[in-house]
mmCIF file of the C-alpha atoms, coordinates in Angstrom:
data_MODEL
# 
_entry.id   MODEL 
# 
loop_
_atom_site.group_PDB 
_atom_site.id 
_atom_site.type_symbol 
_atom_site.label_atom_id 
_atom_site.label_alt_id 
_atom_site.label_comp_id 
_atom_site.label_asym_id 
_atom_site.label_entity_id 
_atom_site.label_seq_id 
_atom_site.pdbx_PDB_ins_code 
_atom_site.Cartn_x 
_atom_site.Cartn_y 
_atom_site.Cartn_z 
_atom_site.occupancy 
_atom_site.B_iso_or_equiv 
_atom_site.pdbx_formal_charge 
_atom_site.auth_seq_id 
_atom_site.auth_comp_id 
_atom_site.auth_asym_id 
_atom_site.auth_atom_id 
_atom_site.pdbx_PDB_model_num 
ATOM 1   C CA . MET A 1 1   ? 6.094  -33.837 50.716 1.00 0.00 ? 1   MET A CA 1 
ATOM 2   C CA . LYS A 1 2   ? 7.759  -30.458 51.099 1.00 0.00 ? 2   LYS A CA 1 
ATOM 3   C CA . THR A 1 3   ? 5.493  -29.654 54.049 1.00 0.00 ? 3   THR A CA 1 
ATOM 4   C CA . ARG A 1 4   ? 6.519  -32.841 55.841 1.00 0.00 ? 4   ARG A CA 1 
ATOM 5   C CA . ILE A 1 5   ? 10.190 -32.055 55.373 1.00 0.00 ? 5   ILE A CA 1 
ATOM 6   C CA . LEU A 1 6   ? 9.675  -28.505 56.628 1.00 0.00 ? 6   LEU A CA 1 
ATOM 7   C CA . ASN A 1 7   ? 7.739  -29.816 59.649 1.00 0.00 ? 7   ASN A CA 1 
ATOM 8   C CA . LEU A 1 8   ? 10.524 -32.294 60.406 1.00 0.00 ? 8   LEU A CA 1 
ATOM 9   C CA . ILE A 1 9   ? 13.158 -29.563 60.171 1.00 0.00 ? 9   ILE A CA 1 
ATOM 10  C CA . GLU A 1 10  ? 11.093 -27.309 62.443 1.00 0.00 ? 10  GLU A CA 1 
ATOM 11  C CA . MET A 1 11  ? 10.643 -30.126 64.957 1.00 0.00 ? 11  MET A CA 1 
ATOM 12  C CA . LEU A 1 12  ? 14.380 -30.865 64.976 1.00 0.00 ? 12  LEU A CA 1 
ATOM 13  C CA . ARG A 1 13  ? 15.184 -27.175 65.420 1.00 0.00 ? 13  ARG A CA 1 
ATOM 14  C CA . GLY A 1 14  ? 12.742 -26.982 68.321 1.00 0.00 ? 14  GLY A CA 1 
ATOM 15  C CA . THR A 1 15  ? 14.266 -29.839 70.296 1.00 0.00 ? 15  THR A CA 1 
ATOM 16  C CA . PHE A 1 16  ? 17.159 -29.099 72.601 1.00 0.00 ? 16  PHE A CA 1 
ATOM 17  C CA . TRP A 1 17  ? 19.019 -32.399 72.170 1.00 0.00 ? 17  TRP A CA 1 
ATOM 18  C CA . THR A 1 18  ? 19.500 -32.456 68.387 1.00 0.00 ? 18  THR A CA 1 
ATOM 19  C CA . LEU A 1 19  ? 22.753 -30.513 68.251 1.00 0.00 ? 19  LEU A CA 1 
ATOM 20  C CA . PRO A 1 20  ? 24.275 -32.161 71.358 1.00 0.00 ? 20  PRO A CA 1 
ATOM 21  C CA . LEU A 1 21  ? 23.491 -35.585 69.895 1.00 0.00 ? 21  LEU A CA 1 
ATOM 22  C CA . LEU A 1 22  ? 25.095 -34.681 66.566 1.00 0.00 ? 22  LEU A CA 1 
ATOM 23  C CA . LEU A 1 23  ? 28.220 -33.353 68.277 1.00 0.00 ? 23  LEU A CA 1 
ATOM 24  C CA . LEU A 1 24  ? 28.414 -36.461 70.467 1.00 0.00 ? 24  LEU A CA 1 
ATOM 25  C CA . LEU A 1 25  ? 28.290 -38.697 67.400 1.00 0.00 ? 25  LEU A CA 1 
ATOM 26  C CA . LEU A 1 26  ? 30.893 -36.515 65.697 1.00 0.00 ? 26  LEU A CA 1 
ATOM 27  C CA . SER A 1 27  ? 33.224 -36.806 68.692 1.00 0.00 ? 27  SER A CA 1 
ATOM 28  C CA . ILE A 1 28  ? 32.884 -40.614 68.661 1.00 0.00 ? 28  ILE A CA 1 
ATOM 29  C CA . VAL A 1 29  ? 33.713 -40.745 64.948 1.00 0.00 ? 29  VAL A CA 1 
ATOM 30  C CA . LEU A 1 30  ? 36.706 -38.448 65.451 1.00 0.00 ? 30  LEU A CA 1 
ATOM 31  C CA . ALA A 1 31  ? 37.968 -40.566 68.362 1.00 0.00 ? 31  ALA A CA 1 
ATOM 32  C CA . VAL A 1 32  ? 37.847 -43.745 66.262 1.00 0.00 ? 32  VAL A CA 1 
ATOM 33  C CA . PHE A 1 33  ? 39.579 -41.924 63.392 1.00 0.00 ? 33  PHE A CA 1 
ATOM 34  C CA . ASN A 1 34  ? 42.262 -40.642 65.766 1.00 0.00 ? 34  ASN A CA 1 
ATOM 35  C CA . ILE A 1 35  ? 42.980 -44.159 67.040 1.00 0.00 ? 35  ILE A CA 1 
ATOM 36  C CA . TYR A 1 36  ? 43.180 -45.472 63.478 1.00 0.00 ? 36  TYR A CA 1 
ATOM 37  C CA . LEU A 1 37  ? 45.500 -42.635 62.483 1.00 0.00 ? 37  LEU A CA 1 
ATOM 38  C CA . ASP A 1 38  ? 47.802 -43.261 65.451 1.00 0.00 ? 38  ASP A CA 1 
ATOM 39  C CA . MET A 1 39  ? 47.995 -46.961 64.707 1.00 0.00 ? 39  MET A CA 1 
ATOM 40  C CA . SER A 1 40  ? 48.722 -46.460 61.014 1.00 0.00 ? 40  SER A CA 1 
ATOM 41  C CA . LEU A 1 41  ? 51.263 -43.638 61.340 1.00 0.00 ? 41  LEU A CA 1 
ATOM 42  C CA . PHE A 1 42  ? 53.260 -44.846 64.336 1.00 0.00 ? 42  PHE A CA 1 
ATOM 43  C CA . ARG A 1 43  ? 53.290 -48.600 63.760 1.00 0.00 ? 43  ARG A CA 1 
ATOM 44  C CA . GLU A 1 44  ? 56.892 -48.723 62.554 1.00 0.00 ? 44  GLU A CA 1 
ATOM 45  C CA . ARG A 1 45  ? 58.270 -46.160 64.978 1.00 0.00 ? 45  ARG A CA 1 
ATOM 46  C CA . GLU A 1 46  ? 58.163 -47.907 68.324 1.00 0.00 ? 46  GLU A CA 1 
ATOM 47  C CA . HIS A 1 47  ? 60.515 -45.413 69.987 1.00 0.00 ? 47  HIS A CA 1 
ATOM 48  C CA . LEU A 1 48  ? 57.949 -42.619 69.459 1.00 0.00 ? 48  LEU A CA 1 
ATOM 49  C CA . HIS A 1 49  ? 55.331 -44.454 71.519 1.00 0.00 ? 49  HIS A CA 1 
ATOM 50  C CA . GLN A 1 50  ? 57.192 -43.594 74.704 1.00 0.00 ? 50  GLN A CA 1 
ATOM 51  C CA . LEU A 1 51  ? 57.197 -39.923 73.754 1.00 0.00 ? 51  LEU A CA 1 
ATOM 52  C CA . LEU A 1 52  ? 53.516 -39.892 72.801 1.00 0.00 ? 52  LEU A CA 1 
ATOM 53  C CA . TYR A 1 53  ? 52.215 -41.485 75.975 1.00 0.00 ? 53  TYR A CA 1 
ATOM 54  C CA . PHE A 1 54  ? 53.305 -39.804 79.176 1.00 0.00 ? 54  PHE A CA 1 
ATOM 55  C CA . PHE A 1 55  ? 51.713 -42.406 81.429 1.00 0.00 ? 55  PHE A CA 1 
ATOM 56  C CA . SER A 1 56  ? 52.858 -45.935 80.730 1.00 0.00 ? 56  SER A CA 1 
ATOM 57  C CA . ASP A 1 57  ? 50.810 -47.567 83.476 1.00 0.00 ? 57  ASP A CA 1 
ATOM 58  C CA . ALA A 1 58  ? 47.152 -48.432 82.850 1.00 0.00 ? 58  ALA A CA 1 
ATOM 59  C CA . GLU A 1 59  ? 46.156 -47.441 86.380 1.00 0.00 ? 59  GLU A CA 1 
ATOM 60  C CA . HIS A 1 60  ? 47.521 -43.923 85.926 1.00 0.00 ? 60  HIS A CA 1 
ATOM 61  C CA . ASN A 1 61  ? 45.676 -43.566 82.628 1.00 0.00 ? 61  ASN A CA 1 
ATOM 62  C CA . ARG A 1 62  ? 42.438 -44.697 84.224 1.00 0.00 ? 62  ARG A CA 1 
ATOM 63  C CA . VAL A 1 63  ? 42.780 -42.188 87.067 1.00 0.00 ? 63  VAL A CA 1 
ATOM 64  C CA . LEU A 1 64  ? 43.584 -39.366 84.637 1.00 0.00 ? 64  LEU A CA 1 
ATOM 65  C CA . ILE A 1 65  ? 40.601 -40.128 82.413 1.00 0.00 ? 65  ILE A CA 1 
ATOM 66  C CA . ALA A 1 66  ? 38.237 -40.586 85.362 1.00 0.00 ? 66  ALA A CA 1 
ATOM 67  C CA . THR A 1 67  ? 39.302 -37.281 86.909 1.00 0.00 ? 67  THR A CA 1 
ATOM 68  C CA . THR A 1 68  ? 38.991 -35.406 83.636 1.00 0.00 ? 68  THR A CA 1 
ATOM 69  C CA . ALA A 1 69  ? 35.601 -36.906 82.811 1.00 0.00 ? 69  ALA A CA 1 
ATOM 70  C CA . GLY A 1 70  ? 34.304 -36.239 86.323 1.00 0.00 ? 70  GLY A CA 1 
ATOM 71  C CA . SER A 1 71  ? 35.290 -32.593 86.240 1.00 0.00 ? 71  SER A CA 1 
ATOM 72  C CA . ILE A 1 72  ? 33.854 -32.041 82.761 1.00 0.00 ? 72  ILE A CA 1 
ATOM 73  C CA . LEU A 1 73  ? 30.581 -33.724 83.709 1.00 0.00 ? 73  LEU A CA 1 
ATOM 74  C CA . GLY A 1 74  ? 30.466 -31.618 86.865 1.00 0.00 ? 74  GLY A CA 1 
ATOM 75  C CA . VAL A 1 75  ? 30.764 -28.422 84.843 1.00 0.00 ? 75  VAL A CA 1 
ATOM 76  C CA . ALA A 1 76  ? 28.167 -29.637 82.348 1.00 0.00 ? 76  ALA A CA 1 
ATOM 77  C CA . GLY A 1 77  ? 25.770 -30.571 85.155 1.00 0.00 ? 77  GLY A CA 1 
ATOM 78  C CA . VAL A 1 78  ? 26.092 -27.228 86.903 1.00 0.00 ? 78  VAL A CA 1 
ATOM 79  C CA . SER A 1 79  ? 25.643 -25.252 83.684 1.00 0.00 ? 79  SER A CA 1 
ATOM 80  C CA . PHE A 1 80  ? 22.620 -27.368 82.731 1.00 0.00 ? 80  PHE A CA 1 
ATOM 81  C CA . SER A 1 81  ? 21.076 -26.901 86.186 1.00 0.00 ? 81  SER A CA 1 
ATOM 82  C CA . VAL A 1 82  ? 21.580 -23.134 86.116 1.00 0.00 ? 82  VAL A CA 1 
ATOM 83  C CA . THR A 1 83  ? 20.073 -22.958 82.625 1.00 0.00 ? 83  THR A CA 1 
ATOM 84  C CA . ILE A 1 84  ? 17.014 -24.980 83.608 1.00 0.00 ? 84  ILE A CA 1 
ATOM 85  C CA . ALA A 1 85  ? 16.485 -22.978 86.817 1.00 0.00 ? 85  ALA A CA 1 
ATOM 86  C CA . SER A 1 86  ? 16.675 -19.654 85.006 1.00 0.00 ? 86  SER A CA 1 
ATOM 87  C CA . LEU A 1 87  ? 14.366 -20.904 82.249 1.00 0.00 ? 87  LEU A CA 1 
ATOM 88  C CA . THR A 1 88  ? 11.846 -22.075 84.823 1.00 0.00 ? 88  THR A CA 1 
ATOM 89  C CA . LEU A 1 89  ? 11.789 -18.706 86.544 1.00 0.00 ? 89  LEU A CA 1 
ATOM 90  C CA . ALA A 1 90  ? 11.643 -16.802 83.265 1.00 0.00 ? 90  ALA A CA 1 
ATOM 91  C CA . SER A 1 91  ? 8.854  -18.950 81.821 1.00 0.00 ? 91  SER A CA 1 
ATOM 92  C CA . GLN A 1 92  ? 6.739  -18.365 84.921 1.00 0.00 ? 92  GLN A CA 1 
ATOM 93  C CA . GLN A 1 93  ? 6.989  -14.626 84.381 1.00 0.00 ? 93  GLN A CA 1 
ATOM 94  C CA . PHE A 1 94  ? 6.916  -14.371 80.588 1.00 0.00 ? 94  PHE A CA 1 
ATOM 95  C CA . GLY A 1 95  ? 5.000  -17.469 79.456 1.00 0.00 ? 95  GLY A CA 1 
ATOM 96  C CA . PRO A 1 96  ? 5.772  -20.702 77.623 1.00 0.00 ? 96  PRO A CA 1 
ATOM 97  C CA . ARG A 1 97  ? 6.712  -18.973 74.361 1.00 0.00 ? 97  ARG A CA 1 
ATOM 98  C CA . LEU A 1 98  ? 10.026 -18.054 75.942 1.00 0.00 ? 98  LEU A CA 1 
ATOM 99  C CA . LEU A 1 99  ? 10.944 -21.747 76.208 1.00 0.00 ? 99  LEU A CA 1 
ATOM 100 C CA . ARG A 1 100 ? 10.161 -22.366 72.551 1.00 0.00 ? 100 ARG A CA 1 
ATOM 101 C CA . ASN A 1 101 ? 12.268 -19.365 71.511 1.00 0.00 ? 101 ASN A CA 1 
ATOM 102 C CA . PHE A 1 102 ? 15.114 -20.558 73.717 1.00 0.00 ? 102 PHE A CA 1 
ATOM 103 C CA . MET A 1 103 ? 15.015 -24.055 72.246 1.00 0.00 ? 103 MET A CA 1 
ATOM 104 C CA . GLN A 1 104 ? 15.065 -22.721 68.684 1.00 0.00 ? 104 GLN A CA 1 
ATOM 105 C CA . ASP A 1 105 ? 17.959 -20.359 69.306 1.00 0.00 ? 105 ASP A CA 1 
ATOM 106 C CA . SER A 1 106 ? 21.115 -21.834 67.790 1.00 0.00 ? 106 SER A CA 1 
ATOM 107 C CA . LEU A 1 107 ? 23.469 -20.134 70.256 1.00 0.00 ? 107 LEU A CA 1 
ATOM 108 C CA . SER A 1 108 ? 21.732 -21.586 73.293 1.00 0.00 ? 108 SER A CA 1 
ATOM 109 C CA . SER A 1 109 ? 21.663 -25.095 71.850 1.00 0.00 ? 109 SER A CA 1 
ATOM 110 C CA . ALA A 1 110 ? 25.338 -24.818 70.889 1.00 0.00 ? 110 ALA A CA 1 
ATOM 111 C CA . SER A 1 111 ? 26.495 -23.940 74.407 1.00 0.00 ? 111 SER A CA 1 
ATOM 112 C CA . SER A 1 112 ? 25.781 -27.283 76.078 1.00 0.00 ? 112 SER A CA 1 
ATOM 113 C CA . PRO A 1 113 ? 27.229 -29.905 73.656 1.00 0.00 ? 113 PRO A CA 1 
ATOM 114 C CA . PRO A 1 114 ? 30.959 -29.229 74.077 1.00 0.00 ? 114 PRO A CA 1 
ATOM 115 C CA . PRO A 1 115 ? 31.191 -30.331 77.739 1.00 0.00 ? 115 PRO A CA 1 
ATOM 116 C CA . SER A 1 116 ? 28.944 -33.348 77.288 1.00 0.00 ? 116 SER A CA 1 
ATOM 117 C CA . SER A 1 117 ? 30.578 -34.560 74.079 1.00 0.00 ? 117 SER A CA 1 
ATOM 118 C CA . THR A 1 118 ? 34.059 -34.017 75.503 1.00 0.00 ? 118 THR A CA 1 
ATOM 119 C CA . ALA A 1 119 ? 33.239 -36.175 78.527 1.00 0.00 ? 119 ALA A CA 1 
ATOM 120 C CA . SER A 1 120 ? 31.957 -38.960 76.305 1.00 0.00 ? 120 SER A CA 1 
# 
């Protein structure tokens, strides 16, 4: 049983999408909690709603969110493409063990989740 758990942990450490997926789920939970907190704290104080929300029109909010999400996804896409291109070139010269070491490195797997989870 202990060997299966250790194999599962090693497999999860070796995949690149484990940490980004966990941070994405954490950002969704925090967004729902933030909405709940806003609704419970500012329900009685209607005059504060105008101070909290700069844009009162739904169209302006949509444009702001679309622009922000597009720019964040653009940065995430470029950084992911550069990472994959450099890994491809390095693995051709040094072998496939380099890819496995890169995937297991916690710093390299922690660099991609913030842009992708922020855009979600």
